N, C-alpha and C positions, 0 to 999 in steps of 0.2 A: 322469521331470524336467525331460527338454525343453519337454513338451507343455507342463508347466503352468507353466515361462517364457515361453512363448510365449502363453500365457490369458491370465498375467498382464500380457502387458503389451501388451495390445489393449482390456485392459477398461481400464487404468487409459491410454489412447493415448501412447503411449511416454514419459511423462513419468520413468519411475523408473531412475535407472544400477542396475547389482549391488549398490548397497548397502541400499537398499528393498526391489528384487524377494527377495535375503536373506532381509532383516527377514518378510517379508509368505510367502515357503516355509517359517519355520522356526515360523511359525504355524497356517500352515495343516497341513503336512505331519507327521506320526508320528512322522519322525526325520530329524535336525537336519542343518541343511547347510551347506557351509562358502560362504566367499564368494567365495571363488577357483578354487571348481567350476563357480560361478553365473557369475566372468568370463570362467572361458573359454569356458562353452557359450556366453556371449552374443556371444563377439570369435566364434566358429567359427561358428553362423549372422547371425551379421552384424549383429544387434542392437544395436541405439545408444540412450541417453535421447535427448530431445530439448532440447538448450540452451537456455534464455531467453533473451531482449536483458537486456539487464542497464536500470537504468532512469536516465532524466536525471539527474545530481545539480542539483543548487536554483543560479545563480548567480543572486548580487547587484544590484539593478540599482538604478542612481540615481535618485532620484525628479522628474519632470521642472517639476516647484512649487513650492515650502516656500514651505508660507501663512508670516504673521508671527506671533510667541508672540503671541495676544492677551489670552487670562486668565495667564498666568504662574504657574501650580500654586495657581490665586483657585477655585478649587470653588463656593464657596457663593455661590449668590443668595438676593435677599431675595421677589422675587419670580415666578410664572411665564411663562416666554418665556420669561426673560430672556439664563440662557445653556443652551447644547443643547450635547452632546457626540455624536457619531456615528466608525466606523466601519466604512470597506467594505471586506468583504474578498470574490476572485473564487478562486470551485469550481469545478475543471473535471470534467461529466460525460460519460460516451463518450469519444471518436476527436481529437470538434474543437469538441464545446460546452462554453459558456460559463455562471455562472449568476453575478450576484454578489448576496451578502447584505449590508445595511444595516443598523443597529441603532443606533436613536436614543433618549438619555436625555437627560430634562430634568433640571437641578441642581436644582433645583427637590424633590425626590421623595423623599417621605418629611417634607419636613419642612412640608403646611401643616395 
C-alpha cells in the first residue's frame, strides 16, 4: 500500500492530496482503500501535496483618458470610411509578456 502511494505521488509530482490518491488507488487496486488509512500513511511518511498559489483577483482601474462620445450610438454610416469602431484587448502570455489585439470595424460593412 505504501509503495503504491509513494509511486503515485512521484508520478504526479506531489500535487495530489490524500483524497485524489485514494480515488486513484481505488481505481487501480483490486480491493477498496479507506481515505483515513491513506491520510494516516501519508502523514507518517511525510508525503504532502503541493499547495498552489492563489491567483490574483482582478482590480478594476480607472481610465487615464476618456474620449468624448461623438457617435452617440448612431452607428449608421452612408459612405465607407466615415465611421470606424475599435476595441483594444490586452492578453498576457508567459510570465511577463503581453500582446495587444485591436479589432477595427467600418460601420458601412454589410451595406455596400
